[in-house]
N, CA, C, O and the ligand as a Tripos MOL2 file, in Angstrom:
@<TRIPOS>MOLECULE
protein
  309   307    78     0     0
PROTEIN
NO_CHARGES

@<TRIPOS>ATOM
      1 N          -8.3640    4.7700   21.4670 N.3       1 MET1
      2 CA         -7.2480    5.1420   20.5510 C.3       1 MET1
      3 C          -5.8960    4.8200   21.2020 C.2       1 MET1
      4 O          -5.6940    5.0320   22.3970 O.2       1 MET1
      5 N          -5.0120    4.3210   20.4080 N.am      2 GLU2
      6 CA         -3.6790    3.9860   20.9000 C.3       2 GLU2
      7 C          -2.6320    4.9770   20.3810 C.2       2 GLU2
      8 O          -2.8030    5.6460   19.3610 O.2       2 GLU2
      9 N          -1.5160    5.0270   21.1650 N.am      3 PHE3
     10 CA         -0.3930    5.7610   20.6480 C.3       3 PHE3
     11 C           0.4920    4.8200   19.7900 C.2       3 PHE3
     12 O           1.0240    3.8120   20.2540 O.2       3 PHE3
     13 N           0.6060    5.2180   18.5340 N.am      4 LYS4
     14 CA          1.1910    4.2580   17.6000 C.3       4 LYS4
     15 C           2.3740    4.8780   16.8250 C.2       4 LYS4
     16 O           2.5120    6.1000   16.7710 O.2       4 LYS4
     17 N           3.2100    4.0330   16.2360 N.am      5 LYS5
     18 CA          4.2490    4.4710   15.3860 C.3       5 LYS5
     19 C           3.8090    4.2230   13.9530 C.2       5 LYS5
     20 O           3.4000    3.1230   13.5820 O.2       5 LYS5
     21 N           3.9060    5.2830   13.1620 N.am      6 CYS6
     22 CA          3.4740    5.2600   11.7730 C.3       6 CYS6
     23 C           4.2730    4.1690   10.9980 C.2       6 CYS6
     24 O           5.4990    4.1130   11.0890 O.2       6 CYS6
     25 N           3.5760    3.3350   10.2610 N.am      7 MET7
     26 CA          4.2330    2.2450    9.5060 C.3       7 MET7
     27 C           5.0020    2.8380    8.2820 C.2       7 MET7
     28 O           5.8430    2.1680    7.6840 O.2       7 MET7
     29 N           4.7000    4.0550    7.9500 N.am      8 ARG8
     30 CA          5.2490    4.6120    6.7300 C.3       8 ARG8
     31 C           6.4470    5.5630    7.0250 C.2       8 ARG8
     32 O           7.5240    5.4300    6.4440 O.2       8 ARG8
     33 N           6.2200    6.4930    7.9180 N.am      9 CYS9
     34 CA          7.2950    7.5000    8.1530 C.3       9 CYS9
     35 C           7.9430    7.3390    9.4810 C.2       9 CYS9
     36 O           8.9820    7.9540    9.7210 O.2       9 CYS9
     37 N           7.3810    6.5290   10.3840 N.am     10 GLY10
     38 CA          7.9450    6.2670   11.6940 C.3      10 GLY10
     39 C           7.6640    7.2680   12.7390 C.2      10 GLY10
     40 O           8.1980    7.1200   13.8380 O.2      10 GLY10
     41 N           6.8520    8.3130   12.5100 N.am     11 CYS11
     42 CA          6.5140    9.2910   13.5200 C.3      11 CYS11
     43 C           5.4470    8.6880   14.3970 C.2      11 CYS11
     44 O           4.7440    7.7640   13.9870 O.2      11 CYS11
     45 N           5.3140    9.2420   15.6830 N.am     12 PHE12
     46 CA          4.2980    8.7690   16.5770 C.3      12 PHE12
     47 C           3.0160    9.5670   16.4060 C.2      12 PHE12
     48 O           3.0490   10.7670   16.1340 O.2      12 PHE12
     49 N           1.9400    8.9190   16.5620 N.am     13 PHE13
     50 CA          0.6140    9.5940   16.3360 C.3      13 PHE13
     51 C          -0.4580    8.8560   17.1350 C.2      13 PHE13
     52 O          -0.2450    7.7330   17.5920 O.2      13 PHE13
     53 N          -1.5920    9.4920   17.2920 N.am     14 MET14
     54 CA         -2.7620    8.9540   17.9590 C.3      14 MET14
     55 C          -3.8220    8.6670   16.9260 C.2      14 MET14
     56 O          -4.3610    9.5930   16.3200 O.2      14 MET14
     57 N          -4.1380    7.3850   16.7090 N.am     15 SER15
     58 CA         -5.1670    7.0460   15.7240 C.3      15 SER15
     59 C          -5.4400    5.5800   15.7420 C.2      15 SER15
     60 O          -4.6500    4.8090   16.2870 O.2      15 SER15
     61 N          -6.5280    5.1740   15.1670 N.am     16 ASP16
     62 CA         -6.7640    3.7280   14.9980 C.3      16 ASP16
     63 C          -6.1750    3.1660   13.6830 C.2      16 ASP16
     64 O          -6.3050    1.9760   13.3940 O.2      16 ASP16
     65 N          -5.5510    4.0110   12.9250 N.am     17 ASN17
     66 CA         -4.9960    3.5540   11.6310 C.3      17 ASN17
     67 C          -3.5350    3.1170   11.7880 C.2      17 ASN17
     68 O          -2.9030    3.3560   12.8160 O.2      17 ASN17
     69 N          -3.0200    2.4670   10.7320 N.am     18 ASP18
     70 CA         -1.6350    2.0440   10.7410 C.3      18 ASP18
     71 C          -0.6410    3.1740   10.4930 C.2      18 ASP18
     72 O           0.5240    3.0970   10.8840 O.2      18 ASP18
     73 N          -1.1090    4.1850    9.8610 N.am     19 VAL19
     74 CA         -0.2440    5.3100    9.4280 C.3      19 VAL19
     75 C          -0.7940    6.6330    9.9430 C.2      19 VAL19
     76 O          -1.9730    6.7360   10.2810 O.2      19 VAL19
     77 N           0.0900    7.6690   10.0010 N.am     20 CYS20
     78 CA         -0.2960    8.9920   10.5060 C.3      20 CYS20
     79 C          -1.1630    9.7170    9.4780 C.2      20 CYS20
     80 O          -1.3150    9.2230    8.3610 O.2      20 CYS20
     81 N          -1.7100   10.8170    9.8040 N.am     21 CYS21
     82 CA         -2.6570   11.5090    8.8830 C.3      21 CYS21
     83 C          -1.9240   12.0290    7.5570 C.2      21 CYS21
     84 O          -2.5090   12.0830    6.4750 O.2      21 CYS21
     85 N          -0.6460   12.3910    7.7340 N.am     22 ASN22
     86 CA          0.0770   12.8070    6.5720 C.3      22 ASN22
     87 C           0.2660   11.6190    5.5340 C.2      22 ASN22
     88 O           0.1720   11.7810    4.3170 O.2      22 ASN22
     89 N           0.5300   10.4670    6.1200 N.am     23 CYS23
     90 CA          0.7810    9.2910    5.3000 C.3      23 CYS23
     91 C          -0.5350    8.7290    4.7860 C.2      23 CYS23
     92 O          -0.5350    8.0540    3.7570 O.2      23 CYS23
     93 N          -1.6460    8.9740    5.4480 N.am     24 GLN24
     94 CA         -2.9000    8.5140    4.8950 C.3      24 GLN24
     95 C          -3.1550    9.0260    3.5530 C.2      24 GLN24
     96 O          -3.6450    8.2850    2.7010 O.2      24 GLN24
     97 N          -2.8380   10.3140    3.2890 N.am     25 SER25
     98 CA         -3.0590   10.7900    2.0000 C.3      25 SER25
     99 C          -2.0830   10.2480    0.9630 C.2      25 SER25
    100 O          -2.4090   10.0720   -0.2100 O.2      25 SER25
    101 N          -0.8640    9.9910    1.4540 N.am     26 ARG26
    102 CA          0.1000    9.3030    0.4970 C.3      26 ARG26
    103 C          -0.4020    7.9320    0.1650 C.2      26 ARG26
    104 O          -0.3120    7.5100   -0.9880 O.2      26 ARG26
    105 N          -0.9480    7.1910    1.1690 N.am     27 ASP27
    106 CA         -1.4360    5.8540    0.9460 C.3      27 ASP27
    107 C          -2.5460    5.8970   -0.1460 C.2      27 ASP27
    108 O          -2.5850    5.0580   -1.0460 O.2      27 ASP27
    109 N          -3.4560    6.9210   -0.0260 N.am     28 LYS28
    110 CA         -4.5400    7.0220   -0.9250 C.3      28 LYS28
    111 C          -4.0220    7.2080   -2.3200 C.2      28 LYS28
    112 O          -4.5290    6.5820   -3.2500 O.2      28 LYS28
    113 N          -3.0310    8.0450   -2.5010 N.am     29 MET29
    114 CA         -2.4650    8.2720   -3.7870 C.3      29 MET29
    115 C          -1.8260    7.0070   -4.3980 C.2      29 MET29
    116 O          -1.9920    6.7150   -5.5830 O.2      29 MET29
    117 N          -1.1000    6.2790   -3.5570 N.am     30 ASP30
    118 CA         -0.4820    4.9950   -3.9400 C.3      30 ASP30
    119 C          -1.5680    4.0420   -4.4060 C.2      30 ASP30
    120 O          -1.4270    3.3840   -5.4370 O.2      30 ASP30
    121 N          -2.6590    3.9680   -3.6390 N.am     31 ILE31
    122 CA         -3.7140    2.9570   -3.9510 C.3      31 ILE31
    123 C          -4.3740    3.3650   -5.2250 C.2      31 ILE31
    124 O          -4.6740    2.4930   -6.0400 O.2      31 ILE31
    125 N          -4.6160    4.5910   -5.4540 N.am     32 ALA32
    126 CA         -5.2160    5.0980   -6.7170 C.3      32 ALA32
    127 C          -4.3570    4.7520   -7.8530 C.2      32 ALA32
    128 O          -4.8490    4.2710   -8.8730 O.2      32 ALA32
    129 N          -3.0330    4.9830   -7.7260 N.am     33 LYS33
    130 CA         -2.0900    4.6580   -8.7590 C.3      33 LYS33
    131 C          -2.0600    3.1030   -9.0110 C.2      33 LYS33
    132 O          -2.0500    2.6380  -10.1510 O.2      33 LYS33
    133 N          -2.0470    2.3760   -7.9380 N.am     34 LEU34
    134 CA         -2.0680    0.8780   -8.0990 C.3      34 LEU34
    135 C          -3.3210    0.3950   -8.8730 C.2      34 LEU34
    136 O          -3.2360   -0.4090   -9.8010 O.2      34 LEU34
    137 N          -4.4260    0.9030   -8.4640 N.am     35 ASN35
    138 CA         -5.6890    0.4970   -9.0620 C.3      35 ASN35
    139 C          -5.7310    0.8210  -10.5340 C.2      35 ASN35
    140 O          -6.2680    0.0520  -11.3310 O.2      35 ASN35
    141 N          -5.1520    1.9900  -10.9120 N.am     36 SER36
    142 CA         -5.1630    2.3050  -12.3570 C.3      36 SER36
    143 C          -4.1560    1.3680  -13.0680 C.2      36 SER36
    144 O          -4.4260    0.9910  -14.2080 O.2      36 SER36
    145 N          -3.0100    0.9660  -12.4630 N.am     37 ILE37
    146 CA         -2.1440   -0.0010  -13.0770 C.3      37 ILE37
    147 C          -2.8440   -1.3040  -13.2250 C.2      37 ILE37
    148 O          -2.7820   -1.9380  -14.2780 O.2      37 ILE37
    149 N          -3.5210   -1.7230  -12.1650 N.am     38 LEU38
    150 CA         -4.1820   -3.0720  -12.1720 C.3      38 LEU38
    151 C          -5.4060   -3.1490  -13.0930 C.2      38 LEU38
    152 O          -5.8380   -4.2380  -13.4700 O.2      38 LEU38
    153 N          -5.9670   -1.9690  -13.4550 N.am     39 ASP39
    154 CA         -6.9950   -1.9310  -14.5290 C.3      39 ASP39
    155 C          -6.4610   -2.4660  -15.7840 C.2      39 ASP39
    156 O          -7.1650   -3.1580  -16.5210 O.2      39 ASP39
    157 N          -5.2070   -2.1640  -16.0650 N.am     40 GLU40
    158 CA         -4.5930   -2.5580  -17.3680 C.3      40 GLU40
    159 C          -3.9800   -3.9380  -17.3140 C.2      40 GLU40
    160 O          -4.0520   -4.7080  -18.2710 O.2      40 GLU40
    161 N          -3.3610   -4.2450  -16.1500 N.am     41 ASN41
    162 CA         -2.7170   -5.5280  -15.9890 C.3      41 ASN41
    163 C          -2.7040   -5.9420  -14.5320 C.2      41 ASN41
    164 O          -2.1280   -5.2990  -13.6540 O.2      41 ASN41
    165 N          -3.3980   -7.0910  -14.3330 N.am     42 ASN42
    166 CA         -3.4770   -7.5230  -12.9260 C.3      42 ASN42
    167 C          -2.8150   -8.8110  -12.5880 C.2      42 ASN42
    168 O          -3.0120   -9.4160  -11.5340 O.2      42 ASN42
    169 N          -1.9470   -9.2310  -13.6280 N.am     43 ASN43
    170 CA         -1.1700  -10.4700  -13.3340 C.3      43 ASN43
    171 C           0.2310  -10.1810  -13.1860 C.2      43 ASN43
    172 O           0.9030   -9.6880  -14.0920 O.2      43 ASN43
    173 N           0.7230  -10.5160  -11.9320 N.am     44 PHE44
    174 CA          2.1550  -10.2490  -11.6300 C.3      44 PHE44
    175 C           2.7180  -11.5520  -11.0730 C.2      44 PHE44
    176 O           2.0120  -12.3820  -10.5000 O.2      44 PHE44
    177 N           4.0410  -11.6870  -11.2730 N.am     45 ASN45
    178 CA          4.6900  -12.9400  -10.7820 C.3      45 ASN45
    179 C           5.0180  -12.7620   -9.3030 C.2      45 ASN45
    180 O           5.1400  -13.7460   -8.5730 O.2      45 ASN45
    181 N           5.1620  -11.5180   -8.8560 N.am     46 SER46
    182 CA          5.4560  -11.2940   -7.4280 C.3      46 SER46
    183 C           5.1000   -9.8970   -7.0790 C.2      46 SER46
    184 O           4.8930   -9.0420   -7.9410 O.2      46 SER46
    185 N           5.0290   -9.6700   -5.7700 N.am     47 VAL47
    186 CA          4.7900   -8.3460   -5.2620 C.3      47 VAL47
    187 C           5.9320   -7.4020   -5.6820 C.2      47 VAL47
    188 O           5.7220   -6.2130   -5.9180 O.2      47 VAL47
    189 N           7.1220   -7.9590   -5.7650 N.am     48 GLN48
    190 CA          8.3400   -7.2220   -6.1810 C.3      48 GLN48
    191 C           8.2130   -6.6340   -7.5720 C.2      48 GLN48
    192 O           8.6130   -5.4880   -7.7810 O.2      48 GLN48
    193 N           7.6580   -7.3880   -8.5570 N.am     49 ASP49
    194 CA          7.3910   -6.9440   -9.8680 C.3      49 ASP49
    195 C           6.4510   -5.7280   -9.8450 C.2      49 ASP49
    196 O           6.6860   -4.7110  -10.4970 O.2      49 ASP49
    197 N           5.4260   -5.8810   -9.0990 N.am     50 LEU50
    198 CA          4.4510   -4.7480   -8.9270 C.3      50 LEU50
    199 C           5.1050   -3.5180   -8.3980 C.2      50 LEU50
    200 O           4.8640   -2.4020   -8.8590 O.2      50 LEU50
    201 N           5.9850   -3.7540   -7.3680 N.am     51 SER51
    202 CA          6.7670   -2.6850   -6.7460 C.3      51 SER51
    203 C           7.6030   -1.9170   -7.7790 C.2      51 SER51
    204 O           7.6040   -0.6860   -7.7950 O.2      51 SER51
    205 N           8.3240   -2.6720   -8.6550 N.am     52 ILE52
    206 CA          9.1660   -2.0830   -9.5560 C.3      52 ILE52
    207 C           8.3750   -1.3240  -10.5940 C.2      52 ILE52
    208 O           8.7800   -0.2200  -10.9580 O.2      52 ILE52
    209 N           7.2520   -1.8560  -11.1020 N.am     53 LEU53
    210 CA          6.3880   -1.2180  -12.0460 C.3      53 LEU53
    211 C           5.7490    0.0320  -11.5400 C.2      53 LEU53
    212 O           5.6700    1.0360  -12.2480 O.2      53 LEU53
    213 N           5.2880   -0.0230  -10.3110 N.am     54 SER54
    214 CA          4.5350    1.1470   -9.7460 C.3      54 SER54
    215 C           5.4490    2.1560   -9.0330 C.2      54 SER54
    216 O           5.0680    3.2980   -8.7760 O.2      54 SER54
    217 N           6.6370    1.7030   -8.7300 N.am     55 GLY55
    218 CA          7.5460    2.6120   -7.9680 C.3      55 GLY55
    219 C           7.1180    2.7460   -6.4990 C.2      55 GLY55
    220 O           7.5540    3.6600   -5.7990 O.2      55 GLY55
    221 N           6.2730    1.8400   -6.0510 N.am     56 ILE56
    222 CA          5.8110    1.9380   -4.6310 C.3      56 ILE56
    223 C           6.5470    0.8930   -3.8240 C.2      56 ILE56
    224 O           6.6890   -0.2610   -4.2270 O.2      56 ILE56
    225 N           7.0070    1.3370   -2.6760 N.am     57 ASN57
    226 CA          7.7800    0.5470   -1.7500 C.3      57 ASN57
    227 C           7.1000   -0.7950   -1.3630 C.2      57 ASN57
    228 O           5.9070   -0.8530   -1.0670 O.2      57 ASN57
    229 N           7.9200   -1.8560   -1.3830 N.am     58 ILE58
    230 CA          7.3180   -3.1650   -1.2060 C.3      58 ILE58
    231 C           6.6630   -3.3480    0.1680 C.2      58 ILE58
    232 O           5.6690   -4.0630    0.2960 O.2      58 ILE58
    233 N           7.2200   -2.7020    1.1870 N.am     59 ASN59
    234 CA          6.5630   -2.7890    2.5470 C.3      59 ASN59
    235 C           5.2070   -2.1960    2.4460 C.2      59 ASN59
    236 O           4.2620   -2.7160    3.0380 O.2      59 ASN59
    237 N           5.0690   -1.1040    1.7030 N.am     60 ASN60
    238 CA          3.7100   -0.4560    1.6540 C.3      60 ASN60
    239 C           2.7920   -1.3400    0.8630 C.2      60 ASN60
    240 O           1.6240   -1.5060    1.2150 O.2      60 ASN60
    241 N           3.3260   -1.9350   -0.2480 N.am     61 LEU61
    242 CA          2.4400   -2.8520   -0.9790 C.3      61 LEU61
    243 C           1.9280   -4.0130   -0.1970 C.2      61 LEU61
    244 O           0.7660   -4.4090   -0.2840 O.2      61 LEU61
    245 N           2.8700   -4.5630    0.5990 N.am     62 ASN62
    246 CA          2.4160   -5.7020    1.4290 C.3      62 ASN62
    247 C           1.3600   -5.2980    2.4450 C.2      62 ASN62
    248 O           0.4440   -6.0560    2.7660 O.2      62 ASN62
    249 N           1.5240   -4.0590    2.9470 N.am     63 ARG63
    250 CA          0.5320   -3.5470    3.9040 C.3      63 ARG63
    251 C          -0.7980   -3.3470    3.2150 C.2      63 ARG63
    252 O          -1.8320   -3.7110    3.7740 O.2      63 ARG63
    253 N          -0.8110   -2.7710    2.0010 N.am     64 TYR64
    254 CA         -2.1370   -2.6250    1.3210 C.3      64 TYR64
    255 C          -2.7560   -3.9390    1.0460 C.2      64 TYR64
    256 O          -3.9680   -4.0730    1.2170 O.2      64 TYR64
    257 N          -1.9970   -4.9560    0.6190 N.am     65 ILE65
    258 CA         -2.4810   -6.2390    0.3240 C.3      65 ILE65
    259 C          -3.0570   -6.9030    1.6100 C.2      65 ILE65
    260 O          -4.1400   -7.4870    1.5910 O.2      65 ILE65
    261 N          -2.3210   -6.7960    2.6810 N.am     66 ALA66
    262 CA         -2.7580   -7.3770    3.9820 C.3      66 ALA66
    263 C          -4.0430   -6.7370    4.5080 C.2      66 ALA66
    264 O          -4.8540   -7.3800    5.1730 O.2      66 ALA66
    265 N          -4.2010   -5.4490    4.1890 N.am     67 ASN67
    266 CA         -5.4190   -4.7580    4.6190 C.3      67 ASN67
    267 C          -6.5340   -4.7660    3.6300 C.2      67 ASN67
    268 O          -7.5520   -4.1030    3.8260 O.2      67 ASN67
    269 N          -6.3460   -5.5740    2.4680 N.am     68 ASN68
    270 CA         -7.3470   -5.6910    1.4420 C.3      68 ASN68
    271 C          -7.7220   -4.3250    0.8040 C.2      68 ASN68
    272 O          -8.8820   -4.0590    0.4890 O.2      68 ASN68
    273 N          -6.7070   -3.4940    0.6340 N.am     69 GLN69
    274 CA         -6.9650   -2.1770    0.0750 C.3      69 GLN69
    275 C          -6.7980   -2.1600   -1.4390 C.2      69 GLN69
    276 O          -7.1570   -1.1970   -2.1170 O.2      69 GLN69
    277 N          -6.2330   -3.2750   -1.9550 N.am     70 ILE70
    278 CA         -6.0990   -3.3580   -3.4210 C.3      70 ILE70
    279 C          -7.0190   -4.4640   -3.9160 C.2      70 ILE70
    280 O          -6.8950   -5.6240   -3.5220 O.2      70 ILE70
    281 N          -7.9390   -4.0810   -4.7820 N.am     71 SER71
    282 CA         -8.7600   -5.1200   -5.3440 C.3      71 SER71
    283 C          -8.1560   -5.5550   -6.6570 C.2      71 SER71
    284 O          -7.3000   -4.8580   -7.2030 O.2      71 SER71
    285 N          -8.5920   -6.7230   -7.1910 N.am     72 ASN72
    286 CA         -8.2340   -6.9570   -8.5700 C.3      72 ASN72
    287 C          -6.8140   -7.4080   -8.7910 C.2      72 ASN72
    288 O          -6.3360   -7.3710   -9.9250 O.2      72 ASN72
    289 N          -6.1060   -7.8400   -7.7370 N.am     73 LEU73
    290 CA         -4.6500   -8.2110   -7.9510 C.3      73 LEU73
    291 C          -4.5070   -9.7520   -7.9150 C.2      73 LEU73
    292 O          -4.9250  -10.4280   -6.9750 O.2      73 LEU73
    293 N          -3.8920  -10.2570   -8.9960 N.am     74 ASN74
    294 CA         -3.5370  -11.6630   -9.0550 C.3      74 ASN74
    295 C          -2.0390  -11.8090   -8.9900 C.2      74 ASN74
    296 O          -1.3440  -11.3590   -9.9010 O.2      74 ASN74
    297 N          -1.5210  -12.4110   -7.9670 N.am     75 ILE75
    298 CA         -0.1200  -12.7250   -7.9270 C.3      75 ILE75
    299 C           0.0610  -14.2210   -8.2450 C.2      75 ILE75
    300 O          -0.5080  -15.0750   -7.5670 O.2      75 ILE75
    301 N           0.8150  -14.5120   -9.2270 N.am     76 ASN76
    302 CA          1.0120  -15.9370   -9.6660 C.3      76 ASN76
    303 C           2.2700  -16.4800   -8.9870 C.2      76 ASN76
    304 O           3.3870  -16.3440   -9.4860 O.2      76 ASN76
    305 N           2.0420  -17.0970   -7.8370 N.am     77 LEU77
    306 CA          3.1690  -17.6170   -7.1180 C.3      77 LEU77
    307 C           3.4620  -19.0570   -7.4730 C.2      77 LEU77
    308 O           4.4020  -19.6450   -6.9380 O.2      77 LEU77
    309 ZN          3.4630    8.8510    8.6910 Zn       78 ZN78
@<TRIPOS>BOND
     1     1     2 1
     2     2     3 1
     3     3     4 2
     4     3     5 am
     5     5     6 1
     6     6     7 1
     7     7     8 2
     8     7     9 am
     9     9    10 1
    10    10    11 1
    11    11    12 2
    12    11    13 am
    13    13    14 1
    14    14    15 1
    15    15    16 2
    16    15    17 am
    17    17    18 1
    18    18    19 1
    19    19    20 2
    20    19    21 am
    21    21    22 1
    22    22    23 1
    23    23    24 2
    24    23    25 am
    25    25    26 1
    26    26    27 1
    27    27    28 2
    28    27    29 am
    29    29    30 1
    30    30    31 1
    31    31    32 2
    32    31    33 am
    33    33    34 1
    34    34    35 1
    35    35    36 2
    36    35    37 am
    37    37    38 1
    38    38    39 1
    39    39    40 2
    40    39    41 am
    41    41    42 1
    42    42    43 1
    43    43    44 2
    44    43    45 am
    45    45    46 1
    46    46    47 1
    47    47    48 2
    48    47    49 am
    49    49    50 1
    50    50    51 1
    51    51    52 2
    52    51    53 am
    53    53    54 1
    54    54    55 1
    55    55    56 2
    56    55    57 am
    57    57    58 1
    58    58    59 1
    59    59    60 2
    60    59    61 am
    61    61    62 1
    62    62    63 1
    63    63    64 2
    64    63    65 am
    65    65    66 1
    66    66    67 1
    67    67    68 2
    68    67    69 am
    69    69    70 1
    70    70    71 1
    71    71    72 2
    72    71    73 am
    73    73    74 1
    74    74    75 1
    75    75    76 2
    76    75    77 am
    77    77    78 1
    78    78    79 1
    79    79    80 2
    80    79    81 am
    81    81    82 1
    82    82    83 1
    83    83    84 2
    84    83    85 am
    85    85    86 1
    86    86    87 1
    87    87    88 2
    88    87    89 am
    89    89    90 1
    90    90    91 1
    91    91    92 2
    92    91    93 am
    93    93    94 1
    94    94    95 1
    95    95    96 2
    96    95    97 am
    97    97    98 1
    98    98    99 1
    99    99   100 2
   100    99   101 am
   101   101   102 1
   102   102   103 1
   103   103   104 2
   104   103   105 am
   105   105   106 1
   106   106   107 1
   107   107   108 2
   108   107   109 am
   109   109   110 1
   110   110   111 1
   111   111   112 2
   112   111   113 am
   113   113   114 1
   114   114   115 1
   115   115   116 2
   116   115   117 am
   117   117   118 1
   118   118   119 1
   119   119   120 2
   120   119   121 am
   121   121   122 1
   122   122   123 1
   123   123   124 2
   124   123   125 am
   125   125   126 1
   126   126   127 1
   127   127   128 2
   128   127   129 am
   129   129   130 1
   130   130   131 1
   131   131   132 2
   132   131   133 am
   133   133   134 1
   134   134   135 1
   135   135   136 2
   136   135   137 am
   137   137   138 1
   138   138   139 1
   139   139   140 2
   140   139   141 am
   141   141   142 1
   142   142   143 1
   143   143   144 2
   144   143   145 am
   145   145   146 1
   146   146   147 1
   147   147   148 2
   148   147   149 am
   149   149   150 1
   150   150   151 1
   151   151   152 2
   152   151   153 am
   153   153   154 1
   154   154   155 1
   155   155   156 2
   156   155   157 am
   157   157   158 1
   158   158   159 1
   159   159   160 2
   160   159   161 am
   161   161   162 1
   162   162   163 1
   163   163   164 2
   164   163   165 am
   165   165   166 1
   166   166   167 1
   167   167   168 2
   168   167   169 am
   169   169   170 1
   170   170   171 1
   171   171   172 2
   172   171   173 am
   173   173   174 1
   174   174   175 1
   175   175   176 2
   176   175   177 am
   177   177   178 1
   178   178   179 1
   179   179   180 2
   180   179   181 am
   181   181   182 1
   182   182   183 1
   183   183   184 2
   184   183   185 am
   185   185   186 1
   186   186   187 1
   187   187   188 2
   188   187   189 am
   189   189   190 1
   190   190   191 1
   191   191   192 2
   192   191   193 am
   193   193   194 1
   194   194   195 1
   195   195   196 2
   196   195   197 am
   197   197   198 1
   198   198   199 1
   199   199   200 2
   200   199   201 am
   201   201   202 1
   202   202   203 1
   203   203   204 2
   204   203   205 am
   205   205   206 1
   206   206   207 1
   207   207   208 2
   208   207   209 am
   209   209   210 1
   210   210   211 1
   211   211   212 2
   212   211   213 am
   213   213   214 1
   214   214   215 1
   215   215   216 2
   216   215   217 am
   217   217   218 1
   218   218   219 1
   219   219   220 2
   220   219   221 am
   221   221   222 1
   222   222   223 1
   223   223   224 2
   224   223   225 am
   225   225   226 1
   226   226   227 1
   227   227   228 2
   228   227   229 am
   229   229   230 1
   230   230   231 1
   231   231   232 2
   232   231   233 am
   233   233   234 1
   234   234   235 1
   235   235   236 2
   236   235   237 am
   237   237   238 1
   238   238   239 1
   239   239   240 2
   240   239   241 am
   241   241   242 1
   242   242   243 1
   243   243   244 2
   244   243   245 am
   245   245   246 1
   246   246   247 1
   247   247   248 2
   248   247   249 am
   249   249   250 1
   250   250   251 1
   251   251   252 2
   252   251   253 am
   253   253   254 1
   254   254   255 1
   255   255   256 2
   256   255   257 am
   257   257   258 1
   258   258   259 1
   259   259   260 2
   260   259   261 am
   261   261   262 1
   262   262   263 1
   263   263   264 2
   264   263   265 am
   265   265   266 1
   266   266   267 1
   267   267   268 2
   268   267   269 am
   269   269   270 1
   270   270   271 1
   271   271   272 2
   272   271   273 am
   273   273   274 1
   274   274   275 1
   275   275   276 2
   276   275   277 am
   277   277   278 1
   278   278   279 1
   279   279   280 2
   280   279   281 am
   281   281   282 1
   282   282   283 1
   283   283   284 2
   284   283   285 am
   285   285   286 1
   286   286   287 1
   287   287   288 2
   288   287   289 am
   289   289   290 1
   290   290   291 1
   291   291   292 2
   292   291   293 am
   293   293   294 1
   294   294   295 1
   295   295   296 2
   296   295   297 am
   297   297   298 1
   298   298   299 1
   299   299   300 2
   300   299   301 am
   301   301   302 1
   302   302   303 1
   303   303   304 2
   304   303   305 am
   305   305   306 1
   306   306   307 1
   307   307   308 2
@<TRIPOS>SUBSTRUCTURE
     1 MET1         2 RESIDUE 1 A MET
     2 GLU2         6 RESIDUE 1 A GLU
     3 PHE3        10 RESIDUE 1 A PHE
     4 LYS4        14 RESIDUE 1 A LYS
     5 LYS5        18 RESIDUE 1 A LYS
     6 CYS6        22 RESIDUE 1 A CYS
     7 MET7        26 RESIDUE 1 A MET
     8 ARG8        30 RESIDUE 1 A ARG
     9 CYS9        34 RESIDUE 1 A CYS
    10 GLY10       38 RESIDUE 1 A GLY
    11 CYS11       42 RESIDUE 1 A CYS
    12 PHE12       46 RESIDUE 1 A PHE
    13 PHE13       50 RESIDUE 1 A PHE
    14 MET14       54 RESIDUE 1 A MET
    15 SER15       58 RESIDUE 1 A SER
    16 ASP16       62 RESIDUE 1 A ASP
    17 ASN17       66 RESIDUE 1 A ASN
    18 ASP18       70 RESIDUE 1 A ASP
    19 VAL19       74 RESIDUE 1 A VAL
    20 CYS20       78 RESIDUE 1 A CYS
    21 CYS21       82 RESIDUE 1 A CYS
    22 ASN22       86 RESIDUE 1 A ASN
    23 CYS23       90 RESIDUE 1 A CYS
    24 GLN24       94 RESIDUE 1 A GLN
    25 SER25       98 RESIDUE 1 A SER
    26 ARG26      102 RESIDUE 1 A ARG
    27 ASP27      106 RESIDUE 1 A ASP
    28 LYS28      110 RESIDUE 1 A LYS
    29 MET29      114 RESIDUE 1 A MET
    30 ASP30      118 RESIDUE 1 A ASP
    31 ILE31      122 RESIDUE 1 A ILE
    32 ALA32      126 RESIDUE 1 A ALA
    33 LYS33      130 RESIDUE 1 A LYS
    34 LEU34      134 RESIDUE 1 A LEU
    35 ASN35      138 RESIDUE 1 A ASN
    36 SER36      142 RESIDUE 1 A SER
    37 ILE37      146 RESIDUE 1 A ILE
    38 LEU38      150 RESIDUE 1 A LEU
    39 ASP39      154 RESIDUE 1 A ASP
    40 GLU40      158 RESIDUE 1 A GLU
    41 ASN41      162 RESIDUE 1 A ASN
    42 ASN42      166 RESIDUE 1 A ASN
    43 ASN43      170 RESIDUE 1 A ASN
    44 PHE44      174 RESIDUE 1 A PHE
    45 ASN45      178 RESIDUE 1 A ASN
    46 SER46      182 RESIDUE 1 A SER
    47 VAL47      186 RESIDUE 1 A VAL
    48 GLN48      190 RESIDUE 1 A GLN
    49 ASP49      194 RESIDUE 1 A ASP
    50 LEU50      198 RESIDUE 1 A LEU
    51 SER51      202 RESIDUE 1 A SER
    52 ILE52      206 RESIDUE 1 A ILE
    53 LEU53      210 RESIDUE 1 A LEU
    54 SER54      214 RESIDUE 1 A SER
    55 GLY55      218 RESIDUE 1 A GLY
    56 ILE56      222 RESIDUE 1 A ILE
    57 ASN57      226 RESIDUE 1 A ASN
    58 ILE58      230 RESIDUE 1 A ILE
    59 ASN59      234 RESIDUE 1 A ASN
    60 ASN60      238 RESIDUE 1 A ASN
    61 LEU61      242 RESIDUE 1 A LEU
    62 ASN62      246 RESIDUE 1 A ASN
    63 ARG63      250 RESIDUE 1 A ARG
    64 TYR64      254 RESIDUE 1 A TYR
    65 ILE65      258 RESIDUE 1 A ILE
    66 ALA66      262 RESIDUE 1 A ALA
    67 ASN67      266 RESIDUE 1 A ASN
    68 ASN68      270 RESIDUE 1 A ASN
    69 GLN69      274 RESIDUE 1 A GLN
    70 ILE70      278 RESIDUE 1 A ILE
    71 SER71      282 RESIDUE 1 A SER
    72 ASN72      286 RESIDUE 1 A ASN
    73 LEU73      290 RESIDUE 1 A LEU
    74 ASN74      294 RESIDUE 1 A ASN
    75 ILE75      298 RESIDUE 1 A ILE
    76 ASN76      302 RESIDUE 1 A ASN
    77 LEU77      306 RESIDUE 1 A LEU
    78 ZN78       309 GROUP 0 **** ****
């Protein structure tokens, strides 16, 4: 395990994850929200559009996408 800086709140923590344990539950809520949005509409012109619609920070969205935590997303670039 490494000493890391949380990618969400910036606090330091010990874990193999990108975020601290407080933020892990926030991530889970975000991802659940995203998946319910994507069930209705999974075509977006940009990550920014999805950010505006979901109210979720674009840095967090990019992190979820990079970690393959969001299924079912089509970005039309
Ligand atoms: Zn955190």
